[in-house]
VMD Tcl script that draws the C-alpha trace (Angstrom):
set ca {
  {76.13 22.78 103.09}
  {76.93 25.03 106.05}
  {80.50 26.31 106.50}
  {81.92 28.09 109.53}
  {84.99 29.94 108.34}
  {87.93 31.67 110.01}
  {88.65 28.90 112.51}
  {91.69 29.69 114.69}
  {91.02 27.61 117.82}
  {90.26 23.92 118.36}
  {87.27 24.66 120.63}
  {85.72 26.75 117.82}
  {86.20 23.93 115.30}
  {84.59 21.48 117.73}
  {81.68 23.88 118.37}
  {81.04 24.18 114.62}
  {81.04 20.40 114.22}
  {78.79 19.91 117.28}
  {76.35 22.47 115.87}
  {76.06 20.49 112.63}
  {78.29 22.43 110.23}
  {79.38 20.40 107.22}
  {82.60 22.38 106.65}
  {85.11 24.49 108.55}
  {87.39 27.03 106.91}
  {90.97 28.05 107.53}
  {92.36 31.35 106.24}
  {95.83 31.26 104.68}
  {95.99 35.00 103.96}
  {98.64 36.54 106.26}
  {96.90 39.95 106.43}
  {93.78 38.40 107.98}
  {93.25 38.35 111.77}
  {92.01 34.79 111.16}
  {95.25 33.64 109.52}
  {96.61 30.23 110.53}
  {99.65 28.30 109.37}
  {99.20 25.01 107.52}
  {100.55 23.16 110.58}
  {98.04 24.88 112.87}
  {95.17 24.11 110.47}
  {96.18 20.44 110.41}
  {96.08 20.37 114.23}
  {92.75 22.22 114.41}
  {91.06 19.92 111.93}
  {92.59 16.61 112.99}
  {89.95 13.93 113.55}
  {86.96 16.14 112.77}
  {84.43 14.62 110.37}
  {83.71 17.71 108.24}
  {85.17 19.17 105.06}
  {88.26 21.20 105.78}
  {88.43 24.18 103.44}
  {91.50 26.32 102.83}
  {90.88 29.97 101.88}
  {93.55 31.44 99.60}
  {93.96 34.97 98.21}
  {96.08 35.48 95.07}
  {98.30 32.47 95.83}
  {100.21 30.54 93.19}
  {98.85 27.11 92.30}
  {102.03 25.47 93.66}
  {101.65 27.26 97.00}
  {97.97 26.26 97.29}
  {98.79 22.65 96.47}
  {101.57 22.54 99.08}
  {99.34 24.03 101.81}
  {96.51 21.65 100.89}
  {98.84 18.68 101.46}
  {100.43 20.05 104.65}
  {97.13 21.03 106.26}
  {95.21 17.91 105.10}
  {92.49 19.97 103.43}
  {89.57 18.73 101.33}
  {88.67 21.89 99.37}
  {90.54 24.95 98.07}
  {88.51 28.19 98.15}
  {90.28 30.57 95.77}
  {90.05 34.38 95.67}
  {91.90 35.58 92.57}
  {94.86 33.97 90.90}
  {95.14 30.80 88.87}
  {93.41 27.61 89.86}
  {95.54 24.88 91.46}
  {95.54 21.25 90.40}
  {93.46 19.85 93.27}
  {90.28 17.76 93.15}
  {87.87 20.21 94.79}
  {87.87 23.96 94.11}
  {85.41 26.64 95.16}
  {86.03 29.87 93.24}
  {85.21 32.92 95.36}
  {83.89 36.04 93.65}
  {83.15 39.37 95.32}
  {79.77 40.55 94.08}
  {79.78 44.10 92.79}
  {79.86 46.20 89.65}
  {83.15 44.63 88.51}
  {82.31 40.99 89.27}
  {83.95 38.74 86.74}
  {82.52 35.70 85.06}
  {82.86 32.35 86.79}
  {82.94 29.98 83.85}
  {85.94 27.99 85.07}
  {85.79 24.28 85.83}
  {85.20 24.34 89.59}
  {82.97 22.42 91.97}
  {81.19 25.52 93.29}
  {81.12 29.30 93.07}
  {81.18 31.22 96.35}
  {79.51 34.63 96.05}
  {80.90 36.99 98.66}
  {79.93 40.51 99.65}
  {81.81 43.52 98.31}
  {83.87 43.68 101.54}
  {84.39 41.48 104.57}
  {81.23 41.16 106.65}
  {79.02 43.02 104.14}
  {76.00 41.45 102.45}
  {74.97 41.87 98.83}
  {71.61 41.67 97.05}
  {70.96 37.92 97.18}
  {68.59 38.20 94.21}
  {71.74 38.47 92.08}
  {72.46 34.83 92.90}
  {69.00 33.45 92.17}
  {68.84 31.55 88.91}
  {72.60 31.22 88.37}
  {73.59 27.73 87.30}
  {75.82 25.36 89.21}
  {76.51 24.99 92.91}
  {76.40 28.37 94.63}
  {77.62 29.22 98.11}
  {76.54 32.51 99.71}
  {78.94 34.41 101.97}
  {79.42 37.96 103.16}
  {77.67 39.32 106.23}
  {75.66 36.18 106.98}
  {74.56 35.44 110.54}
  {71.71 33.72 112.36}
  {69.31 36.63 111.81}
  {69.63 36.81 108.01}
  {70.70 33.37 106.76}
  {67.16 31.99 106.38}
  {66.15 34.94 104.20}
  {69.36 34.60 102.15}
  {68.57 30.93 101.53}
  {64.94 31.69 100.66}
  {65.92 34.36 98.12}
  {68.98 32.80 96.48}
  {68.37 29.07 96.98}
  {72.10 28.31 97.23}
  {73.80 24.94 97.62}
  {75.57 26.29 100.70}
  {76.18 29.19 103.08}
  {79.37 30.43 104.70}
  {79.87 32.75 107.68}
  {82.85 34.01 109.64}
  {82.84 37.48 111.21}
  {79.09 37.33 111.94}
  {79.78 34.42 114.30}
  {82.52 36.07 116.35}
  {82.91 37.79 119.70}
  {86.27 39.19 118.48}
  {88.27 38.72 115.25}
  {89.24 35.05 115.04}
  {87.27 34.09 118.18}
  {83.96 32.34 117.55}
  {80.97 32.90 119.82}
  {79.69 29.33 120.22}
  {76.08 30.42 120.72}
  {76.19 32.47 117.49}
  {77.65 29.43 115.71}
  {74.85 27.19 117.03}
  {72.15 29.68 116.08}
  {73.59 30.22 112.58}
  {73.90 26.52 111.78}
  {70.44 25.78 113.17}
  {68.83 28.61 111.17}
  {70.64 27.56 107.98}
  {69.70 23.89 108.32}
  {66.06 24.73 109.10}
  {65.84 27.03 106.06}
  {67.43 24.58 103.62}
}
mol new
graphics top color blue
foreach p $ca { graphics top sphere $p radius 0.5 }
foreach p [lrange $ca 0 end-1] q [lrange $ca 1 end] { graphics top cylinder $p $q radius 0.2 }
display resetview
């Protein structure tokens, strides 16, 4: 599974799909430069044959559920807070000294770097049970090594694929997806 996250423009969503990504992500955290409204996410994802993932930070379950419906999303990726009542949930955990356990009933665990755009030691992921998604600082030059070391179910990139915050570089997207698919 290859996800291109932080989609803010239709041409970027189409580039991710054309490159072979299996999922695109929309950020519903207002402090992010990649923030989109539920209405905008619905427009950006309309008609595209990939999973549409909503990224939520400390949102209430009711708010997540409402955005999921309004934006026509397939998966909720949750940073902090309680889990919503939706069919598909990816729990996101920042890897670091205070990482908390991920024993909740979720479809997958997304392991993210300690800060946006920063990698972590991928060996920490190797051998963990369940579906794992690696994120945090991934790009075309390091994704193959991340996959080799951690053997995840999926990978997720955002800032490493941009020319500016919220603006995807289509060549970086193509290179990342190609490298991830070849390494899988």
